[in-house]
matplotlib code that plots the C-alpha trace (Angstrom):
import matplotlib.pyplot as plt

x = [16.9, 18.4, 18.7, 14.8, 14.2, 16.4, 14.7, 11.2, 12.3, 13.4, 10.4, 8.0, 10.0, 9.9, 6.1, 5.7, 7.7, 5.8, 2.6, 3.5, 4.3, 1.0, -1.0, 0.6, -0.6, -4.1, -4.2, -3.0, -5.8, -8.4, -7.5, -6.9, -10.1, -11.8, -13.8, -17.5, -17.0, -14.1, -14.7, -12.7, -12.3, -13.5, -14.5, -16.6, -16.9, -13.8, -11.5, -8.3, -8.2, -5.5, -5.9, -4.2, -6.1, -9.4, -10.6, -14.1, -13.7, -17.3, -19.8, -22.2, -24.9, -24.4, -26.4, -28.2, -27.1, -30.0, -30.5, -30.9, -33.0, -35.1, -35.5, -36.9, -39.2, -40.4, -40.9, -43.0, -45.0, -46.0, -48.7, -49.8, -53.3, -54.2, -57.3, -60.5, -63.9, -67.4, -69.8, -73.0, -74.9, -73.7, -75.6, -78.7, -78.6, -78.0, -80.6, -83.1, -82.4, -82.8, -86.2, -87.1, -86.0, -88.2, -91.5, -90.0, -88.9, -92.1, -89.8, -90.8, -90.9, -89.1, -86.2, -85.9, -85.8, -83.1, -81.4, -81.6, -80.1, -77.3, -76.5, -76.7, -74.5, -71.9, -71.9, -71.6, -68.4, -66.9, -66.4, -63.0, -62.2, -60.1, -57.3, -56.9, -57.1, -54.3, -52.2, -52.7, -51.7, -48.6, -47.6, -47.6, -50.4, -52.4, -55.1, -56.8, -58.4, -62.2, -63.7, -67.6, -69.9, -69.4, -65.5, -64.9, -61.7, -61.5, -58.8, -60.1, -57.8, -57.6, -59.2, -62.3, -63.2, -64.3, -64.1, -67.1, -65.9, -65.3, -68.4, -70.3, -68.8, -69.4, -73.1, -73.7, -72.1, -74.1, -77.6, -80.3, -81.0, -84.0, -82.1, -79.3, -81.2, -81.9, -78.0, -77.9, -81.6, -80.8, -77.1, -76.3, -72.8, -73.9, -75.4, -71.7, -69.7, -67.0, -68.3, -64.6, -62.6, -58.8, -58.4, -55.1, -54.3, -55.3, -53.0, -50.2, -50.5, -50.6, -47.9, -45.6, -46.3, -45.6, -42.2, -41.1, -41.4, -38.4, -35.3, -32.5, -29.6, -28.3, -25.6, -23.3, -19.5, -17.5, -15.4, -11.7, -12.9, -10.5, -12.9, -10.5, -6.7, -4.4, -4.0, -7.3, -9.9, -13.1, -15.8, -19.5, -19.7, -16.6, -18.3, -21.4, -19.3, -17.7, -20.9, -22.2, -19.2, -19.9, -23.4, -22.8, -20.2, -22.9, -25.9, -23.4, -22.1, -18.4, -18.3, -18.9, -16.3, -13.8, -14.2, -13.4, -10.4, -9.4, -9.5, -7.9, -5.1, -4.7, -4.3, -1.6, 0.5, 0.4, 1.6, 4.3, 5.6, 5.5, 7.6, 10.0, 10.5, 11.2, 13.6, 15.4, 15.4, 16.4, 19.2, 20.9, 19.8, 19.5, 19.9, 16.7, 15.0, 15.8, 14.8, 10.7, 10.8, 12.4, 9.8, 6.8, 8.0, 8.5, 5.2, 3.5, 5.1, 4.2, 0.6, 0.2, 1.0, -0.8, -3.8, -3.2, -3.1, -6.2, -8.2, -7.0, -7.7, -11.1, -12.6, -11.5, -11.3, -7.5, -4.5, -2.4, 0.5, -0.7, 0.5, 4.1, 5.4, 8.8, 8.2, 9.3, 12.9, 13.4, 12.1, 14.0, 17.2, 17.0, 17.2, 18.7, 20.7, 20.1, 19.6, 16.8, 15.1, 15.0, 14.0, 11.0, 10.1, 9.8, 7.9, 5.3, 5.2, 4.7, 1.9, 0.4, 0.9, -2.0, -4.6, -2.7, -4.5, -1.6, 0.9, 3.8, 4.1, 3.3, 6.2, 8.8, 7.9, 8.2, 11.3, 13.1, 11.6, 13.1, 16.5, 16.6, 15.4, 17.8, 20.7, 20.2, 19.5, 22.8, 23.1, 20.3, 22.3, 20.4, 16.9, 17.8, 18.8, 15.2, 14.3, 16.9, 15.6, 12.1, 13.4, 15.1, 12.0, 10.0, 12.7, 12.5, 8.9, 8.4, 11.1, 10.5, 6.5, 7.2, 9.9, 7.7, 4.4, 6.2, 8.0, 4.7, 2.3, 4.6, 2.6, 3.1, -0.3, -1.3, 0.7, -1.7, -0.8, -2.6, -0.4, 2.6, 0.3, 0.0, 3.7, 4.4, 2.1, 3.6, 7.1, 5.6, 4.4, 7.7, 8.7, 6.2, 8.1, 10.5, 7.4, 7.1, 10.8, 10.5, 7.3, 8.7, 11.8, 10.1, 7.6, 9.8, 13.0, 15.0, 18.0, 18.2, 21.1, 19.9, 19.4, 23.3, 24.5, 22.7, 24.3, 27.5, 27.5, 30.6, 28.8, 26.0, 25.5, 27.0, 29.8, 30.6, 30.5, 32.6, 35.3, 35.5, 35.5, 37.4, 39.3, 42.0, 39.2, 37.4, 40.3, 40.8, 37.2, 37.9, 40.8, 39.2, 36.3, 38.3, 40.0, 36.8, 35.2, 38.0, 38.0, 34.3, 34.6, 37.0, 34.7, 31.5, 30.4, 27.9, 30.7, 28.0, 27.3, 30.9, 31.8, 28.9, 29.5, 32.9, 32.4, 30.2, 32.1, 33.9, 31.3, 31.3, 34.8, 33.1, 32.3, 35.6, 37.9, 41.0, 41.0, 42.2, 45.7, 44.8, 43.0, 46.0, 47.9, 50.4, 51.3, 49.6, 47.2, 44.7, 44.7, 48.1, 46.5, 44.2, 44.9, 44.8, 41.3, 39.9, 41.6, 40.6, 36.9, 37.0, 38.4, 36.0, 33.1, 33.3, 31.4, 28.3, 28.4, 28.5, 25.6, 23.7, 24.5, 23.3, 20.1, 19.8, 20.4, 18.1, 20.7, 19.8, 19.8, 22.0, 24.7, 24.3, 25.6, 28.8, 29.4, 28.9, 30.5, 33.5, 35.7, 33.6, 34.8, 38.5, 41.0, 42.3, 45.9, 47.9, 46.0, 45.8, 49.5, 50.6, 48.7, 49.8, 53.5, 52.5, 51.2, 53.5, 52.1, 48.2, 45.5, 44.2, 40.5, 40.7, 37.1, 37.7, 39.8, 37.3, 35.0, 31.3, 30.4, 28.5, 31.1, 30.6, 27.8, 28.2, 31.0, 30.5, 31.0, 33.8, 35.5, 35.3, 36.8, 39.6, 40.2, 40.0, 42.6, 44.7, 44.6, 45.3, 48.2, 49.6, 50.2, 52.8, 54.9, 58.5, 58.8, 56.1, 58.2, 55.8, 57.0, 56.5, 53.0, 52.0, 53.2, 51.4, 48.3, 48.4, 49.3, 46.3, 43.8, 45.0, 44.9, 41.4, 40.4, 42.2, 40.4, 37.2, 35.9, 34.7, 32.8, 29.4, 30.2, 30.1, 33.5, 35.4, 39.3, 39.2, 37.6, 40.3, 43.1, 41.6, 41.1, 44.8, 46.0, 43.6, 44.6, 48.1, 47.8, 45.7, 47.9, 51.3, 49.5, 48.3, 51.6, 53.8, 57.1, 56.9, 60.2, 62.0, 61.7, 65.2, 65.5, 66.9, 70.9, 71.5, 74.1, 72.2, 69.9, 70.3]
y = [8.8, 6.7, 10.0, 10.7, 7.2, 7.7, 10.8, 9.4, 6.7, 8.9, 10.9, 8.0, 6.9, 10.2, 10.5, 6.9, 7.6, 10.9, 9.0, 6.4, 9.3, 10.9, 8.0, 7.6, 10.7, 9.9, 6.7, 7.9, 10.6, 8.0, 5.7, 8.5, 9.0, 12.3, 12.8, 14.3, 16.4, 17.8, 16.2, 12.8, 11.8, 8.2, 8.1, 6.3, 6.5, 4.5, 4.8, 6.5, 9.8, 9.3, 12.4, 16.1, 18.1, 19.6, 23.0, 24.4, 26.8, 28.4, 28.4, 25.6, 23.4, 20.2, 17.8, 14.8, 11.5, 10.2, 7.3, 9.4, 11.7, 8.9, 7.4, 10.5, 11.0, 7.5, 8.4, 11.2, 9.6, 7.0, 9.5, 10.4, 9.4, 9.3, 11.3, 9.3, 10.8, 9.5, 8.9, 9.1, 8.2, 4.7, 4.0, 5.5, 3.4, 0.1, 1.1, 1.7, -1.5, -3.3, -1.7, -2.9, -6.4, -6.8, -6.9, -9.3, -11.9, -11.5, -11.1, -10.1, -6.5, -7.1, -9.1, -6.3, -3.7, -5.5, -5.7, -2.2, -1.0, -3.2, -1.8, 1.7, 1.0, -0.3, 2.3, 4.9, 3.4, 3.3, 0.5, 0.6, -1.6, -4.6, -3.0, 0.3, -1.8, -4.0, -0.9, 1.1, -2.2, -2.6, 1.0, 0.8, 3.1, 2.4, 5.5, 7.1, 10.5, 10.7, 13.8, 14.1, 16.0, 19.1, 18.8, 18.0, 15.6, 13.1, 10.3, 6.7, 3.7, 1.6, -1.4, 0.6, 0.4, -2.5, -4.4, -5.6, -9.1, -8.3, -6.3, -9.3, -11.8, -9.5, -8.9, -12.6, -13.8, -11.3, -11.8, -14.0, -17.6, -16.6, -13.8, -15.8, -17.6, -14.5, -13.4, -15.9, -15.4, -11.6, -11.7, -9.6, -9.1, -7.0, -4.5, -4.0, -1.4, 0.6, 4.1, 5.6, 6.8, 8.0, 11.9, 11.4, 15.5, 16.1, 13.1, 14.3, 17.8, 17.0, 14.3, 16.9, 19.6, 17.0, 15.9, 19.6, 19.9, 17.5, 19.8, 18.5, 20.0, 19.8, 22.5, 24.9, 24.7, 27.8, 29.1, 28.3, 25.7, 22.5, 19.4, 16.6, 16.0, 13.5, 10.6, 11.0, 8.5, 9.3, 10.2, 10.2, 14.0, 14.3, 12.0, 14.1, 17.3, 15.8, 14.5, 18.0, 19.5, 17.4, 18.6, 22.2, 22.2, 20.7, 23.1, 26.1, 25.1, 24.5, 21.1, 21.9, 24.6, 23.0, 19.5, 21.0, 22.9, 19.6, 17.9, 20.5, 20.6, 17.0, 16.9, 19.6, 17.8, 14.4, 16.2, 18.0, 14.8, 12.8, 15.9, 15.7, 12.0, 12.8, 15.4, 13.1, 10.4, 12.9, 14.6, 11.7, 8.8, 9.3, 5.7, 5.1, 7.8, 6.4, 3.2, 2.8, -0.6, 1.3, 4.0, 1.6, -0.4, 2.3, 3.6, 0.3, -0.2, 3.4, 2.9, -0.6, 1.0, 4.0, 1.7, -0.3, 2.7, 4.2, 1.1, 0.6, 4.2, 4.8, 1.3, -0.4, 0.5, -0.6, 1.9, 2.7, 1.5, -1.9, -1.1, -2.2, 1.0, -0.6, -2.6, -0.2, 0.5, -3.2, -4.2, -1.2, -1.9, -5.4, -4.3, -0.7, 1.6, 2.5, 6.5, 5.8, 3.3, 6.0, 8.6, 6.5, 5.7, 9.2, 10.2, 7.5, 8.2, 12.0, 11.1, 8.8, 11.3, 13.1, 10.2, 9.6, 10.5, 12.2, 13.2, 14.3, 11.3, 9.2, 10.8, 10.6, 6.7, 5.9, 8.1, 6.3, 2.9, 3.5, 4.4, 1.4, -1.0, 0.6, 0.4, -3.4, -4.6, -3.4, -6.5, -9.2, -12.5, -14.5, -14.9, -14.7, -11.1, -10.3, -11.6, -9.3, -6.3, -6.9, -7.3, -3.9, -2.3, -3.7, -2.1, 1.3, 1.3, 0.5, 2.8, 6.1, 5.8, 5.5, 8.5, 10.5, 9.8, 10.8, 13.7, 15.1, 14.3, 13.9, 11.1, 7.4, 6.5, 8.2, 5.3, 3.3, -0.5, -1.9, 0.3, -2.1, -5.2, -3.2, -2.7, -6.5, -7.5, -4.9, -6.6, -9.8, -8.6, -7.6, -11.1, -11.7, -9.2, -12.2, -13.5, -9.9, -9.6, -12.8, -11.9, -8.2, -9.7, -12.2, -9.4, -6.7, -8.5, -7.2, -8.9, -9.3, -10.1, -13.8, -14.4, -13.1, -15.3, -18.3, -17.3, -17.4, -20.9, -22.4, -25.7, -24.9, -26.8, -23.8, -23.2, -27.1, -27.0, -23.7, -25.3, -28.2, -27.0, -23.9, -24.5, -21.5, -19.1, -20.3, -19.7, -16.4, -15.5, -16.5, -14.3, -11.2, -11.7, -11.6, -8.5, -6.8, -7.5, -6.0, -2.9, -2.5, -2.6, 0.7, 2.7, 1.7, -0.3, -3.4, -6.0, -8.9, -7.7, -7.2, -10.6, -12.3, -10.3, -11.0, -14.9, -15.0, -12.4, -14.8, -17.7, -17.0, -18.4, -22.0, -21.8, -22.1, -22.3, -23.7, -20.0, -18.6, -18.9, -19.6, -22.9, -24.1, -27.0, -27.8, -24.3, -24.6, -21.7, -22.0, -18.1, -18.2, -20.3, -17.1, -13.8, -10.9, -9.5, -13.1, -13.8, -10.5, -11.0, -14.6, -13.4, -10.6, -12.9, -14.1, -11.3, -11.7, -15.5, -15.0, -13.1, -15.6, -18.2, -16.2, -15.8, -19.5, -19.9, -17.4, -15.3, -11.8, -9.0, -7.1, -10.1, -9.9, -6.4, -7.1, -9.8, -7.3, -4.4, -6.0, -5.0, -1.8, -0.5, -1.3, -2.8, -6.1, -4.6, -7.6, -8.2, -4.5, -4.0, -7.0, -6.3, -2.8, -4.0, -6.4, -3.7, -0.7, 2.4, 0.9, 3.2, 0.5, 0.8, 0.4, -0.7, -4.0, -4.6, -3.1, -4.6, -3.5, -2.3, -0.8, 1.0, 0.4, 2.5, 2.0, 1.7, -2.1, -2.9, -0.2, -2.3, -5.5, -4.0, -2.7, -6.0, -8.1, -6.4, -6.4, -9.6, -10.7, -8.6, -9.6, -13.1, -11.5, -9.7, -11.1, -9.2, -9.2, -6.2, -3.6, -1.0, -3.1, -4.2, -0.4, 0.8, -2.0, -1.1, 2.7, 2.0, 0.1, 2.2, 5.4, 3.9, 2.8, 6.3, 8.1, 5.6, 7.4, 3.8, 5.3, 8.1, 6.7, 5.9, 7.9, 7.4, 10.3, 11.0, 9.9, 6.5, 5.9, 6.6, 4.7, 1.6, 1.8, 1.5, -1.5, -3.6, -2.8, -4.3, -7.0, -8.2, -8.0, -10.2, -12.6, -12.9, -12.8, -15.1, -18.1, -19.4, -22.4, -25.5, -27.0, -30.8, -33.3, -34.0, -37.6, -37.5, -36.3, -39.3, -42.3]
z = [-41.5, -38.4, -36.4, -37.0, -35.8, -32.9, -32.1, -32.4, -30.0, -27.5, -27.7, -27.3, -24.5, -22.7, -23.2, -22.0, -18.8, -18.2, -18.8, -16.3, -13.8, -14.6, -14.2, -10.8, -9.9, -11.2, -9.6, -6.0, -6.1, -7.3, -4.4, -2.1, 0.2, -0.8, 2.4, 1.6, 4.9, 6.6, 9.9, 9.1, 12.7, 13.7, 17.4, 20.0, 23.7, 25.4, 22.7, 22.6, 20.7, 18.2, 16.6, 17.3, 19.9, 18.9, 19.6, 19.1, 16.0, 17.1, 19.4, 19.1, 21.0, 22.4, 20.4, 21.9, 20.0, 17.8, 20.0, 23.5, 21.5, 20.1, 23.6, 25.3, 22.4, 22.8, 26.4, 25.5, 23.0, 25.8, 27.1, 23.7, 22.5, 18.9, 18.0, 16.9, 15.7, 16.8, 13.9, 15.6, 12.3, 12.5, 16.0, 14.5, 11.5, 13.2, 15.9, 12.9, 11.5, 14.5, 15.2, 11.7, 12.2, 15.4, 13.1, 10.5, 13.2, 15.4, 18.5, 21.8, 22.9, 26.1, 24.4, 21.7, 24.2, 25.7, 22.4, 21.7, 25.2, 24.6, 21.2, 22.4, 25.2, 23.1, 20.6, 23.5, 24.6, 21.1, 18.5, 16.7, 13.4, 14.3, 11.8, 13.8, 16.9, 16.1, 14.8, 18.1, 20.0, 17.8, 18.1, 22.0, 22.4, 25.8, 25.2, 22.7, 22.4, 21.4, 20.0, 20.4, 18.4, 20.6, 19.9, 23.2, 23.5, 26.1, 26.6, 27.3, 28.0, 24.6, 26.7, 27.0, 23.2, 21.3, 18.1, 16.2, 17.6, 21.5, 21.4, 19.7, 22.4, 25.5, 24.6, 23.7, 27.1, 29.0, 27.5, 28.9, 27.5, 26.1, 24.1, 22.9, 20.3, 18.4, 17.8, 15.2, 13.9, 13.7, 12.7, 15.3, 13.9, 11.1, 13.4, 15.2, 12.8, 13.8, 14.7, 16.0, 13.0, 13.2, 12.6, 11.0, 10.4, 14.1, 15.5, 13.2, 14.5, 18.0, 17.9, 16.2, 18.5, 21.5, 20.0, 19.5, 23.1, 23.5, 22.9, 20.6, 22.4, 26.1, 26.9, 24.6, 23.8, 23.5, 20.7, 21.8, 24.3, 24.1, 23.3, 23.6, 23.5, 22.0, 24.1, 26.1, 26.3, 25.0, 27.4, 27.0, 27.1, 24.8, 22.2, 22.3, 21.8, 18.6, 17.4, 17.8, 16.1, 13.2, 13.3, 13.6, 10.7, 8.6, 9.3, 8.7, 5.5, 6.1, 5.0, 1.4, 0.8, 2.8, 1.2, -2.2, -0.7, 0.8, -2.5, -4.3, -1.4, -1.4, -5.2, -5.2, -2.5, -4.5, -7.3, -5.6, -4.1, -7.5, -9.0, -6.4, -6.9, -10.8, -9.8, -7.7, -10.2, -13.1, -11.2, -9.1, -10.5, -14.3, -15.0, -13.3, -14.8, -18.4, -17.4, -18.2, -16.4, -13.2, -13.2, -13.6, -10.9, -8.5, -9.6, -8.7, -5.3, -4.1, -5.2, -3.5, 0.0, -0.7, -1.4, 1.8, 3.9, 2.6, 3.1, 6.4, 7.7, 6.0, 5.8, 9.1, 12.6, 12.7, 13.1, 10.1, 12.1, 11.1, 7.4, 6.4, 4.9, 5.3, 2.5, 0.1, 1.6, 1.7, -1.6, -3.4, -1.4, -2.5, -6.2, -6.1, -3.9, -0.2, -1.1, -3.8, -1.2, 1.4, -0.9, -2.5, 1.1, 2.2, -0.6, 0.3, 3.9, 3.5, 1.1, 3.5, 6.3, 4.8, 5.8, 9.3, 12.4, 14.1, 11.1, 13.0, 15.0, 12.0, 9.9, 12.7, 13.3, 9.3, 8.7, 11.6, 10.2, 7.0, 8.1, 9.9, 7.0, 5.0, 7.3, 8.2, 5.0, 2.9, 1.0, 1.7, 0.7, 3.1, 4.4, 7.9, 7.2, 6.9, 10.2, 11.7, 9.7, 11.0, 14.7, 14.4, 12.9, 15.9, 18.0, 16.4, 16.3, 19.9, 21.3, 19.1, 19.7, 23.6, 23.7, 21.5, 23.6, 27.0, 25.6, 23.8, 26.6, 29.8, 31.2, 30.7, 31.3, 27.8, 26.0, 24.0, 24.7, 21.7, 19.2, 20.5, 19.0, 15.8, 15.5, 16.4, 13.6, 11.4, 11.8, 11.1, 7.7, 7.0, 6.7, 3.7, 1.9, 0.5, -1.5, -3.1, -3.8, -6.0, -7.5, -8.5, -9.8, -12.2, -13.1, -13.8, -14.8, -11.7, -9.9, -6.1, -3.9, -3.4, -7.0, -7.3, -4.5, -6.4, -9.5, -8.0, -7.0, -9.0, -8.6, -10.8, -13.9, -16.1, -14.1, -14.2, -18.0, -17.9, -15.9, -18.1, -21.3, -20.8, -17.4, -18.3, -18.7, -15.8, -13.6, -15.4, -14.4, -10.5, -10.4, -12.3, -9.7, -6.7, -8.1, -9.1, -5.9, -3.9, -6.2, -5.7, -2.0, -2.3, -4.1, -2.6, -5.9, -5.6, -4.5, -5.1, -8.6, -9.8, -8.7, -10.1, -13.5, -13.4, -13.1, -16.1, -18.3, -20.4, -20.9, -24.7, -25.1, -24.0, -27.8, -28.9, -25.8, -28.0, -29.7, -26.3, -24.9, -21.6, -22.5, -24.9, -23.5, -26.2, -27.4, -30.8, -31.4, -34.1, -34.5, -36.0, -39.0, -39.5, -41.2, -38.3, -39.2, -39.1, -35.9, -34.3, -35.4, -33.8, -30.5, -30.5, -31.1, -27.3, -26.4, -28.6, -28.0, -24.6, -24.5, -26.6, -24.3, -21.4, -23.0, -23.7, -19.8, -18.8, -17.1, -15.9, -18.1, -15.7, -16.1, -20.0, -19.6, -18.3, -20.7, -23.6, -22.2, -20.5, -23.4, -24.3, -27.6, -27.0, -29.8, -29.9, -29.6, -30.3, -33.8, -34.8, -34.0, -35.8, -38.6, -38.9, -38.6, -41.4, -43.7, -43.5, -44.8, -45.2, -43.9, -41.6, -40.6, -36.5, -36.7, -37.9, -34.9, -32.2, -30.2, -30.9, -27.3, -25.8, -23.2, -19.7, -18.2, -14.3, -12.0, -11.7, -15.6, -15.4, -12.7, -14.8, -17.7, -15.5, -13.5, -16.7, -18.5, -15.8, -14.7, -18.3, -18.8, -15.3, -16.6, -19.4, -16.8, -16.4, -12.9, -9.9, -8.1, -6.6, -9.1, -12.1, -11.0, -10.2, -13.4, -15.3, -13.6, -14.2, -17.9, -18.7, -16.5, -18.2, -21.6, -21.1, -20.1, -22.7, -25.2, -23.6, -22.3, -19.0, -20.5, -19.6, -15.9, -12.8, -11.9, -10.5, -10.6, -6.9, -7.7, -10.5, -8.0, -5.4, -7.9, -9.2, -5.5, -4.8, -7.9, -7.1, -3.7, -4.6, -7.4, -5.2, -2.5, -5.2, -6.9, -3.9, -4.0, -1.5, 0.1, -1.4, 0.7, 1.2, 0.5, 3.1, 2.4, 2.0, 4.6, 7.2, 6.8, 9.3]

ax = plt.figure().add_subplot(projection="3d")
ax.plot(x, y, z, "-o")
ax.set_aspect("equal")
plt.show()
């Protein structure tokens, strides 16, 4: 039943891990810009061309820019005159009305003759409605074309025509005084109606015909012609050619097919890069691959950087070099190893190179920066190290960029000086990673070097209590810490982590310090009053007691692992051997005298197990000669190895050999004899 539950848990964890990685691919693909066209260049006149060289893939015309074409069309339209038809019936009807009004109001024939002549003259010149007049003026027309009853079109100035109001004002102002009184009597306004109507169809047809005479193109680009080279400043002509290439690709259908292929290609590349990351973790860092928390952390960090790069490239006019890609190796190096930090950085920048204007230059710069970031930040124990790393990153950016530009272009003038500003801002952004480190540390329960340094402070509350309640154990922990740290240096393990774990590995003895010999002052040992099995369980309990105390004090999980694993599944040899000697012939259950484990699972926890056993055993040596110490060290480590305590660690035989030599040398230096100081003979005193 337990095996079935265990298998189900493993399957669930495996499914969850691959679910996270599949989500990573989907999220990257979602935030990854999917261009609606394959022409993804951004350009404008006067800017430096940051992309690779562009060569015409086929013949295409040079199109005029929309504003240029529009300006030329507007210039042509200035000479255009909308077409109006004359409605002769309007004049005839109003003249008939005027003659009828003569009899009604008994107006003198001479006056009526004047009105008829003026009305006929106005209609002959033409009356526009006020709405048509205002629209023509708003559209900028200065002339109109009038088509008479014989279909003869003649252009007239717009000012030549009347509106009902202007016609009335002019007639009234020019009328004799004797006739002015009849304007109101006759309601002369009612006789002034528009007789010119817009011919919309003819106007539209003639306008389109005129606009069609304006050519939308100006020149040709031949297939294979180099349009622009990287590093050039975009000229007006080059801008028009690039714009024309974009239009030509739209017209011949290149966009639709290529856009689909681009999306598929990007998806395949993203999937490939994520698979490479999975393979690295599975083969070289299985402990990271087994940890769901670590996979989630890597995935979120990669997504953040890719999202920033996509946003900068496609939604701003800023350079991609503004994005602090070095965040990835810096943050991962703080929590993990250099190799993993650099590998995840490479995967991230390879994906982002699909967004970069100049992919080769981008990759060259980012690979160099990643190496520098990892190399300059081996163990970030102080904030000042981050400032130094940012400085080295800035120097690397500037040096590699300058050298690459001169090597490729052979011209110092092609260097884009504003790029150095982006590099400087990028280096400043590296300093903000300190806040992100704290955020990730708390969110994913990780431990940074800074936290480890804080934990090694022996003046902390817990360490002061430890020294006061269990002084012997505290001194033992200090000695083990020194031994383990020196050993970790030898095989390239995390020295700061080992040192911190060693300081806390025995804090469980604070629960009952009197039960352990190093804390007994008068020689009384309470364990002697217990039977062997109870005494063994009492000693073994200090690992679980230590974990419980560590949890109450909110110590990191990685430190708790040192506490619970530093004895692995070894036996309490003293009580086991004593019990066997006291009960000869009895079939003894070894599990009653074994620590519950688990066994060490890393170089660091294995080193602590060795250092703890060796330091404790060294206190019982009668002689501290080099041979005695060497034999003791070899015997202790060989016994642990034979007991299978290092089966789950990545230690090699070479590591074990080097560790034995280091432990031996360190113990010899710690237990060297000092010369005896002579006392002063009384006879020599004056």
